[in-house]
C-alpha positions as CSV (number, residue, x, y, z in Angstrom):
1,M,15.8,-30.9,14.3
2,S,13.0,-32.6,12.4
3,S,12.1,-31.5,8.9
4,R,8.7,-30.3,10.2
5,V,10.2,-28.1,12.9
6,Y,12.9,-26.8,10.5
7,D,10.3,-25.9,7.8
8,F,8.1,-24.0,10.3
9,A,11.2,-22.2,11.6
10,L,11.9,-21.1,8.1
11,A,8.3,-20.0,7.6
12,A,8.4,-18.0,10.8
13,A,11.6,-16.3,9.7
14,S,9.9,-15.2,6.5
15,G,7.0,-13.8,8.5
16,V,9.3,-11.9,10.8
17,L,11.4,-10.5,7.9
18,L,8.3,-9.4,6.1
19,A,6.9,-7.6,9.1
20,L,10.2,-5.9,9.7
21,S,10.4,-4.6,6.2
22,F,8.0,-1.8,6.9
23,P,8.0,1.3,9.2
24,K,8.2,2.2,12.0
25,F,10.2,-0.7,13.4
26,G,11.6,-2.2,10.2
27,H,14.1,-1.5,7.4
28,P,13.5,-1.9,3.6
29,S,16.7,-4.0,3.2
30,L,15.0,-7.0,4.9
31,A,12.3,-7.2,2.3
32,W,14.9,-8.5,-0.3
33,V,15.5,-11.7,1.5
34,A,12.1,-12.0,3.3
35,L,10.6,-14.7,1.1
36,A,13.7,-16.8,0.8
37,P,13.3,-18.9,4.0
38,L,9.7,-19.8,3.1
39,L,10.7,-20.7,-0.5
40,V,13.4,-23.0,0.8
41,A,10.8,-24.7,3.1
42,L,8.5,-25.2,0.1
43,T,11.3,-26.9,-1.9
44,P,11.5,-30.3,-0.1
45,P,14.3,-32.8,-0.9
46,A,13.1,-35.9,-2.8
47,R,14.1,-38.1,0.1
48,L,11.3,-36.7,2.4
49,S,8.1,-38.6,2.8
50,S,5.0,-37.7,0.8
51,R,3.5,-36.3,4.0
52,D,6.4,-33.8,4.3
53,R,6.0,-32.8,0.7
54,S,2.2,-32.4,0.8
55,L,0.2,-29.4,-0.3
56,R,-1.4,-29.4,3.2
57,R,2.0,-28.8,4.7
58,A,2.5,-26.0,2.3
59,L,-0.8,-24.4,3.3
60,L,0.2,-24.5,6.9
61,L,3.6,-23.0,6.2
62,G,2.1,-20.1,4.2
63,L,-0.5,-19.5,6.8
64,F,2.2,-19.4,9.5
65,T,4.2,-16.8,7.5
66,G,1.1,-14.7,6.8
67,I,-0.1,-14.6,10.4
68,I,3.3,-13.4,11.6
69,Y,3.6,-11.0,8.7
70,F,0.2,-9.3,9.2
71,T,0.2,-9.5,13.0
72,G,3.5,-7.5,12.9
73,T,2.1,-4.9,10.5
74,L,-1.5,-4.6,11.5
75,Y,-1.4,-5.0,15.3
76,W,-2.7,-1.5,15.6
77,I,-6.2,-2.4,14.4
78,T,-6.9,-3.9,17.9
79,L,-6.2,-0.5,19.4
80,V,-8.6,1.3,16.9
81,M,-11.5,-1.1,17.6
82,A,-10.9,-1.2,21.4
83,V,-10.4,2.6,21.9
84,Y,-12.7,4.0,19.3
85,G,-15.0,1.1,18.4
86,G,-16.3,0.5,21.9
87,L,-15.2,-3.2,21.9
88,Q,-13.8,-5.0,24.9
89,Q,-10.2,-5.8,24.5
90,W,-10.7,-9.5,24.0
91,V,-13.3,-8.9,21.3
92,A,-11.1,-6.4,19.5
93,V,-8.3,-9.0,19.5
94,L,-10.7,-11.6,18.1
95,V,-11.9,-9.3,15.3
96,N,-8.4,-8.3,14.4
97,A,-7.3,-12.0,14.5
98,A,-10.1,-12.8,12.0
99,L,-8.8,-10.1,9.6
100,I,-5.2,-11.3,10.0
101,A,-6.3,-14.9,9.4
102,Y,-8.1,-13.9,6.2
103,L,-5.1,-11.9,4.9
104,A,-2.8,-14.8,5.7
105,L,-4.8,-16.9,3.2
106,F,-3.0,-15.0,0.4
107,P,0.6,-16.1,1.5
108,A,-1.0,-19.6,2.0
109,V,-2.2,-19.6,-1.6
110,F,1.3,-18.5,-2.7
111,A,2.8,-21.4,-0.7
112,I,0.4,-24.0,-2.2
113,V,1.0,-22.8,-5.7
114,M,4.7,-22.8,-5.3
115,R,4.7,-26.3,-3.7
116,R,2.7,-27.6,-6.7
117,L,5.0,-26.0,-9.2
118,V,8.1,-27.2,-7.4
119,L,6.8,-30.8,-7.3
120,A,6.0,-30.5,-11.0
121,Y,9.1,-28.8,-12.4
122,G,11.7,-29.1,-9.6
123,P,13.6,-26.3,-7.9
124,R,13.8,-24.3,-11.2
125,A,10.1,-23.5,-10.6
126,L,11.3,-21.1,-7.9
127,A,11.9,-18.7,-10.7
128,A,8.2,-18.3,-10.9
129,A,7.9,-17.1,-7.3
130,P,7.9,-13.3,-8.1
131,A,5.0,-13.8,-10.5
132,V,3.0,-16.0,-8.1
133,W,3.6,-13.5,-5.2
134,V,2.4,-10.6,-7.3
135,A,-0.7,-12.6,-8.4
136,T,-1.6,-13.1,-4.8
137,E,-1.1,-9.4,-4.0
138,L,-3.4,-8.5,-6.9
139,G,-6.0,-10.8,-5.4
140,R,-5.5,-9.2,-2.0
141,T,-6.2,-5.8,-3.6
142,H,-9.5,-6.8,-5.1
143,V,-11.1,-9.8,-3.4
144,F,-14.0,-8.7,-1.1
145,T,-13.2,-5.0,-1.9
146,G,-9.6,-5.7,-1.1
147,F,-7.1,-4.6,1.6
148,P,-3.7,-3.8,-0.2
149,W,-1.9,-2.6,2.9
150,V,1.9,-3.4,3.2
151,L,2.3,-4.9,-0.3
152,L,5.9,-6.0,-0.6
153,G,6.8,-3.2,-3.0
154,Y,5.8,-0.5,-0.5
155,S,8.8,-1.5,1.6
156,Q,11.0,0.3,-1.0
157,T,9.2,3.6,-1.2
158,T,12.1,5.5,0.4
159,V,14.7,3.6,-1.6
160,L,14.3,6.0,-4.5
161,P,16.6,4.4,-7.2
162,V,14.5,1.2,-6.8
163,A,11.2,2.9,-6.3
164,Q,11.4,4.6,-9.7
165,F,10.5,1.2,-11.2
166,A,7.0,1.9,-10.1
167,S,6.7,4.6,-12.8
168,I,6.8,1.7,-15.3
169,F,5.0,-1.2,-13.5
170,G,3.6,0.3,-10.4
171,V,4.0,-1.0,-6.8
172,Y,3.4,-4.6,-8.1
173,G,6.5,-4.3,-10.4
174,V,8.5,-3.3,-7.3
175,S,7.1,-6.2,-5.4
176,M,8.2,-8.5,-8.3
177,L,11.7,-7.0,-8.3
178,V,12.0,-7.5,-4.5
179,A,10.7,-11.0,-4.6
180,S,13.1,-12.0,-7.4
181,V,16.1,-11.7,-5.0
182,S,14.5,-14.1,-2.5
183,A,13.6,-16.5,-5.4
184,A,17.2,-16.5,-6.7
185,L,18.6,-17.0,-3.2
186,A,16.2,-19.9,-2.6
187,M,17.3,-21.5,-5.9
188,V,20.9,-21.4,-4.7
189,M,20.0,-22.9,-1.3
190,A,17.4,-25.4,-2.2
191,D,18.5,-29.1,-2.4
192,G,18.7,-30.7,-5.7
193,A,18.6,-27.5,-7.7
194,P,21.7,-27.8,-9.8
195,E,22.5,-30.6,-12.1
196,G,25.6,-32.8,-11.4
197,P,29.0,-31.8,-12.7
198,P,29.8,-32.5,-16.3
199,R,31.2,-35.9,-17.2
200,V,35.0,-35.9,-17.2
201,R,37.6,-38.1,-18.8
202,A,39.0,-41.1,-16.8
203,R,42.4,-39.5,-16.7
204,P,42.0,-35.8,-16.6
205,E,44.9,-33.5,-17.5
206,R,46.3,-31.4,-14.8
207,S,44.6,-28.3,-16.3
208,D,41.2,-29.9,-16.1
209,V,41.4,-30.5,-12.3
210,G,38.6,-28.5,-10.6
211,R,36.9,-27.5,-13.9
212,P,33.8,-29.6,-13.3
213,F,33.4,-28.1,-9.8
214,R,33.8,-24.6,-11.1
215,A,31.3,-25.2,-13.8
216,A,28.7,-26.6,-11.4
217,T,29.3,-23.7,-9.0
218,A,28.8,-21.2,-11.8
219,I,25.5,-22.9,-12.8
220,R,24.3,-23.0,-9.2
221,F,24.9,-19.3,-8.6
222,A,23.8,-18.1,-12.0
223,P,20.3,-17.1,-10.8
224,I,21.4,-14.8,-8.1
225,V,24.1,-13.2,-10.3
226,I,21.6,-12.6,-13.1
227,V,19.1,-11.1,-10.7
228,L,21.7,-8.8,-9.1
229,V,22.9,-7.6,-12.5
230,V,19.3,-6.8,-13.5
231,L,18.7,-5.1,-10.2
232,A,21.9,-3.0,-10.5
233,G,20.8,-1.9,-13.9
234,I,17.4,-0.9,-12.7
235,A,18.8,0.9,-9.7
236,A,21.3,2.8,-11.9
237,W,18.5,3.9,-14.2
238,G,16.3,4.9,-11.2
239,A,19.1,6.9,-9.6
240,R,19.7,8.8,-12.9
241,R,16.0,9.4,-13.3
242,A,15.5,10.7,-9.8
243,S,18.6,12.8,-10.0
244,A,17.5,14.4,-13.3
245,A,14.1,15.2,-11.9
246,A,12.9,16.7,-15.1
247,W,9.3,17.0,-14.1
248,T,10.1,19.2,-11.1
249,R,10.9,22.0,-13.7
250,E,7.7,21.6,-15.7
251,G,4.1,22.7,-15.2
252,E,2.7,25.6,-13.3
253,A,4.0,26.0,-9.7
254,I,1.6,26.7,-6.8
255,R,2.1,27.1,-3.1
256,V,0.0,24.7,-1.1
257,G,-1.0,25.1,2.5
258,L,-1.6,22.0,4.5
259,I,-3.5,22.4,7.8
260,Q,-2.8,19.8,10.5
261,G,-5.3,20.4,13.3
262,N,-4.1,17.6,15.6
263,I,-7.5,17.0,17.1
264,D,-7.8,14.0,19.3
265,Q,-10.6,11.6,18.2
266,A,-12.3,11.8,21.6
267,V,-12.3,15.6,21.6
268,K,-13.4,15.6,17.9
269,R,-16.6,13.8,18.9
270,N,-17.4,16.2,21.8
271,E,-19.9,18.8,20.6
272,S,-18.7,21.3,23.3
273,H,-15.4,21.5,21.5
274,A,-16.9,22.0,18.0
275,N,-16.5,25.8,17.8
276,A,-13.0,25.8,19.2
277,I,-12.0,23.1,16.6
278,F,-13.5,25.0,13.8
279,Q,-12.0,28.4,14.8
280,G,-8.6,26.6,15.1
281,Y,-8.8,25.6,11.5
282,I,-9.9,29.1,10.4
283,S,-7.0,30.6,12.3
284,K,-4.4,28.1,10.8
285,T,-5.8,28.8,7.4
286,R,-5.2,32.5,7.9
287,E,-1.7,31.7,8.9
288,A,-1.2,29.6,5.7
289,L,-2.6,32.5,3.6
290,Q,-0.2,35.0,5.3
291,R,2.7,32.6,4.3
292,G,1.7,32.7,0.7
293,A,-0.5,29.7,0.3
294,E,-2.4,29.7,-3.0
295,F,-4.4,26.5,-2.3
296,V,-5.3,25.4,1.2
297,I,-6.2,21.8,2.2
298,W,-7.9,20.6,5.4
299,P,-7.8,17.0,6.5
300,E,-10.5,14.3,6.3
301,S,-13.7,15.0,8.3
302,S,-12.0,18.2,9.6
303,T,-15.2,20.2,10.1
304,P,-17.2,19.4,13.3
305,F,-20.4,19.9,11.2
306,M,-21.6,18.8,7.8
307,F,-20.5,21.2,5.2
308,G,-23.5,23.0,3.7
309,E,-25.8,21.9,6.5
310,D,-24.5,24.4,9.0
311,V,-25.0,27.6,7.0
312,D,-23.1,30.0,9.3
313,A,-20.0,27.9,9.6
314,S,-20.0,27.0,5.9
315,S,-20.3,30.7,5.1
316,Q,-17.2,31.5,7.1
317,I,-15.1,29.2,4.9
318,R,-16.6,30.6,1.7
319,M,-15.9,34.2,2.9
320,L,-12.3,33.3,3.8
321,A,-11.8,31.8,0.3
322,R,-13.4,34.8,-1.4
323,Q,-11.4,37.4,0.6
324,A,-8.1,35.7,0.0
325,Q,-9.0,34.6,-3.6
326,V,-7.7,31.2,-2.7
327,P,-9.5,27.8,-3.1
328,I,-9.9,25.7,0.0
329,L,-10.4,21.9,0.0
330,V,-12.4,20.8,3.1
331,G,-13.0,17.3,4.4
332,S,-16.5,16.9,5.8
333,D,-19.3,14.4,6.1
334,Q,-22.2,14.8,3.7
335,V,-25.9,13.7,3.9
336,E,-28.1,13.0,0.9
337,R,-31.8,12.9,1.6
338,G,-34.0,10.6,-0.3
339,P,-37.7,10.0,-0.6
340,G,-39.6,10.2,2.7
341,A,-37.2,10.0,5.7
342,S,-34.5,8.0,3.9
343,F,-31.0,9.4,3.7
344,K,-27.4,8.4,2.9
345,Y,-24.1,9.5,4.6
346,Y,-20.9,10.1,2.6
347,N,-17.4,10.8,3.6
348,S,-16.7,13.7,1.3
349,A,-14.2,16.4,0.2
350,F,-15.7,19.8,-0.8
351,L,-13.8,22.2,-3.0
352,V,-14.6,25.9,-2.3
353,R,-13.5,28.0,-5.2
354,A,-11.4,31.2,-4.9
355,D,-14.6,33.2,-5.4
356,G,-16.3,31.4,-2.5
357,T,-18.6,29.3,-4.6
358,S,-18.8,25.5,-4.4
359,G,-16.6,23.8,-7.0
360,T,-17.8,20.2,-6.6
361,A,-17.5,17.4,-4.1
362,Y,-15.8,14.0,-4.2
363,R,-17.4,11.1,-2.3
364,K,-15.1,8.5,-0.9
365,M,-15.4,5.3,-3.0
366,H,-13.4,2.7,-1.0
367,L,-14.8,2.7,2.6
368,V,-12.8,1.4,5.5
369,P,-14.2,-2.0,6.8
370,F,-14.9,-1.8,10.5
371,G,-14.3,2.0,10.3
372,E,-17.0,3.3,8.0
373,Y,-19.1,0.2,7.6
374,V,-19.2,-3.3,9.1
375,P,-19.1,-6.1,6.6
376,L,-21.1,-9.3,7.4
377,K,-22.9,-7.7,10.3
378,R,-25.1,-10.7,11.0
379,L,-22.0,-13.0,11.1
380,L,-20.1,-10.7,13.4
381,F,-22.9,-10.5,16.0
382,F,-20.4,-10.6,18.8
383,A,-19.1,-7.2,17.6
384,A,-22.4,-5.4,18.3
385,P,-20.8,-2.4,20.0
386,L,-18.6,-1.9,17.0
387,V,-21.5,-2.0,14.7
388,E,-23.3,0.6,16.8
389,A,-20.2,2.8,17.0
390,V,-19.4,2.8,13.3
391,S,-21.3,5.2,11.1
392,D,-23.0,3.5,8.2
393,F,-21.5,5.4,5.3
394,S,-22.3,4.8,1.6
395,A,-19.7,4.6,-1.1
396,G,-19.3,7.2,-3.8
397,E,-19.5,5.9,-7.4
398,E,-17.5,8.4,-9.4
399,A,-13.9,9.5,-9.5
400,V,-14.8,13.2,-9.4
401,L,-12.1,15.8,-10.2
402,L,-12.0,19.2,-8.4
403,P,-11.3,22.5,-10.2
404,V,-8.4,24.6,-8.8
405,G,-8.2,27.7,-11.1
406,N,-7.7,26.4,-14.6
407,H,-6.4,23.1,-13.4
408,M,-8.0,19.8,-12.2
409,V,-6.9,18.0,-9.1
410,S,-8.0,14.8,-7.4
411,T,-8.3,13.8,-3.8
412,A,-8.2,10.3,-2.2
413,I,-9.7,10.1,1.2
414,C,-7.9,8.1,3.9
415,Y,-6.8,4.6,3.0
416,E,-8.2,4.6,-0.5
417,V,-4.9,6.2,-1.5
418,V,-3.3,2.7,-1.2
419,Y,-5.4,1.4,-4.1
420,P,-3.1,2.0,-7.2
421,D,-5.8,1.7,-9.8
422,L,-8.2,4.1,-8.1
423,V,-5.6,6.9,-8.1
424,R,-4.7,6.0,-11.7
425,Q,-8.4,6.6,-12.6
426,F,-8.0,10.2,-11.5
427,V,-4.9,10.7,-13.6
428,V,-6.5,9.1,-16.7
429,G,-9.5,11.4,-16.1
430,G,-7.2,14.5,-16.2
431,S,-5.9,15.1,-12.6
432,E,-2.8,17.3,-12.7
433,M,-2.1,17.0,-9.0
434,L,-2.8,14.3,-6.4
435,T,-4.1,15.3,-3.0
436,T,-5.1,13.0,-0.2
437,I,-6.8,13.9,3.1
438,T,-6.9,11.6,6.1
439,N,-7.7,11.4,9.8
440,D,-5.0,9.2,11.2
441,A,-5.9,10.0,14.8
442,W,-7.5,6.6,14.9
443,F,-4.1,5.0,14.7
444,G,-2.5,6.5,17.7
445,A,1.3,6.5,18.0
446,T,1.6,3.2,16.2
447,S,3.3,2.1,12.9
448,A,0.1,2.9,10.9
449,P,0.6,6.6,10.2
450,Y,4.1,6.0,8.9
451,Q,3.0,3.0,6.8
452,H,0.1,5.1,5.4
453,F,2.3,8.0,4.4
454,E,4.9,5.9,2.6
455,Q,2.2,4.0,0.7
456,A,0.6,7.3,-0.4
457,S,4.0,8.5,-1.5
458,M,4.3,5.6,-4.0
459,R,1.4,7.0,-5.9
460,A,3.4,10.1,-6.8
461,I,6.1,7.9,-8.5
462,E,3.6,5.7,-10.3
463,E,1.6,8.6,-11.7
464,G,4.3,11.2,-12.3
465,R,2.4,13.7,-10.1
466,Y,3.1,15.8,-7.1
467,L,1.2,14.4,-4.1
468,V,0.1,16.7,-1.2
469,R,-1.3,15.2,2.0
470,S,-3.2,16.8,4.8
471,A,-3.6,14.6,7.9
472,N,-5.4,15.5,11.1
473,T,-2.6,14.2,13.4
474,G,0.1,13.6,10.8
475,V,2.0,12.7,8.7
476,S,1.2,15.7,6.4
477,G,3.6,16.4,3.5
478,I,4.5,17.2,-0.1
479,V,6.0,14.6,-2.3
480,D,7.4,15.2,-5.8
481,P,6.9,13.0,-8.8
482,Y,10.0,11.0,-8.0
483,G,9.0,10.1,-4.4
484,R,11.2,12.7,-2.7
485,V,9.5,14.1,0.4
486,L,9.9,17.9,0.1
487,E,8.0,18.8,3.3
488,R,6.6,16.7,6.1
489,T,5.3,17.1,9.6
490,D,5.6,14.9,12.7
491,I,2.7,13.1,14.1
492,F,0.6,14.5,17.0
493,Q,1.5,18.1,16.5
494,A,-0.6,21.1,15.3
495,A,1.0,22.4,12.2
496,V,0.7,24.7,9.2
497,L,2.9,23.4,6.3
498,V,3.3,25.6,3.2
499,G,5.4,24.5,0.3
500,E,5.5,24.3,-3.5
501,A,3.9,21.8,-5.8
502,R,3.3,21.8,-9.5
503,F,0.4,20.9,-11.8
504,L,1.6,18.4,-14.3
505,R,0.2,16.8,-17.5
506,T,3.0,14.4,-18.2
507,S,2.4,10.7,-18.0
508,T,4.3,7.6,-16.9
509,Y,4.1,4.2,-18.5
510,Y,2.2,3.0,-15.5
511,S,-0.4,5.8,-15.7
512,R,-1.0,4.9,-19.4
513,H,-1.1,1.1,-19.1
514,G,-1.9,0.3,-15.4
515,D,-1.3,-3.0,-13.7
516,V,-0.2,-5.0,-16.7
517,I,2.6,-6.7,-14.8
518,A,0.2,-7.9,-12.1
519,Y,-2.4,-9.3,-14.6
520,A,0.4,-10.9,-16.7
521,S,1.7,-12.5,-13.5
522,T,-1.8,-13.9,-12.8
523,V,-2.0,-15.3,-16.3
524,V,1.5,-16.9,-16.1
525,T,0.7,-18.4,-12.7
526,A,-2.5,-19.9,-14.0
527,L,-0.8,-21.4,-17.1
528,L,2.0,-22.9,-15.1
529,L,-0.6,-24.5,-12.7
530,L,-2.7,-25.8,-15.6
531,I,0.3,-27.4,-17.2
532,A,1.5,-28.9,-13.9
533,V,-1.9,-30.4,-13.1
534,G,-2.3,-31.6,-16.7
535,N,1.0,-33.4,-16.6
536,R,0.1,-35.0,-13.3
537,F,-3.1,-36.6,-14.6
538,R,-1.3,-37.8,-17.7
539,R,1.1,-39.9,-15.7
């Protein structure tokens, strides 16, 4: 097998392993070794030609890994655009391919940087791979509004001893921890990594036989031993932290009722079903109240009308809250009228207080590209049906908190819950409970609803807060501050889930300091590159 074919086989293996690290088809254990094949391919033996060692080759290897990685985890976007966006199948595939190609640029940047570092410093530069990977994930979170879906650390959300590390350094810290195992394995496997054995005497004594080999072997395997020892220590600490679960006994308890309407997206848009949909939510809310709910949450865009615009329907919700003396959080579109005939639409969440009055409203800040707005409309002229089908929403500008009794809660709408810093803004502002509302009917029976739920659950660990999630078609659930799922529903079933959560005012290191590990990784990566480039020009 030629070196070129071998390297691309390794890059493909990394792409497959990354894709299979996430639900619903994957397993979190695969994430720990997912980057190792690509890193080995990026560490060429000195005997290879300059062409085989080029940065261009590294770019292609990283792209190849990224395309497989994101095709395997974001394949469902084609379904969304074809079924609900009005695109022909081939156009939907084309638009999805463009998004995947863009996201693949970040693993490509990772590959180029690692190749440059390896050429400058040798295989020992593989130790920098976790920092470089996290730097590219930070870029993927923020560049062009960002799309931080399936970050490597999210693969470990259900591995609670490891996931506790997010309370210190967030999901990026978990990404770094996971990537460190691949980096250590690559250092063991890469050619030329260890130094030769120590010099020995011409006539060694019998007791010295084999000592140089043992010393060289110990040096070679030192990276993986060190990483595994650190990982074992973190996991032991995490297991103890999750087991103690001190915060589950603090704060004021409240019974939360989550309403899962299970309304098909096609039915949701049909005005003839509007009254039946609305009355279904009213009926399920009464059921939740009968089961002791003290705070009821409806999903994103659950009302088949704009809250406040339809006076009669809005009054029914207010009256229900007033009669039960229970606050209700409602997802609904909102219109803001400006001068003349101008207006703006918002995807909002309205809090109706226990006395039936309006608390306040939160307007979604991170809109879904190709779902709530179409970026680069002129460039994507071939996606005209999608542009016409997608409502042109405006983004909210403030991380508004919602009053529930004497406490303040926050809500993240749909996929903005996967933005770590946004949710952290709520907690820094005083949120005592995280809520998130979503309409995952768009996703169908794909991997997306499961990926979405696990990514939302990571926020509970990071912030040290209970997270309650109401989803139209599932998954709805309650997650404690240690990432344990206390209650959850299946997808595509109508459900009323009632369970206990708590208002908390504690704080984690992450909630106080944010993404310091991600920004530090970016600085370290930049410094290593600058030194490597500087040394090259001085030669």
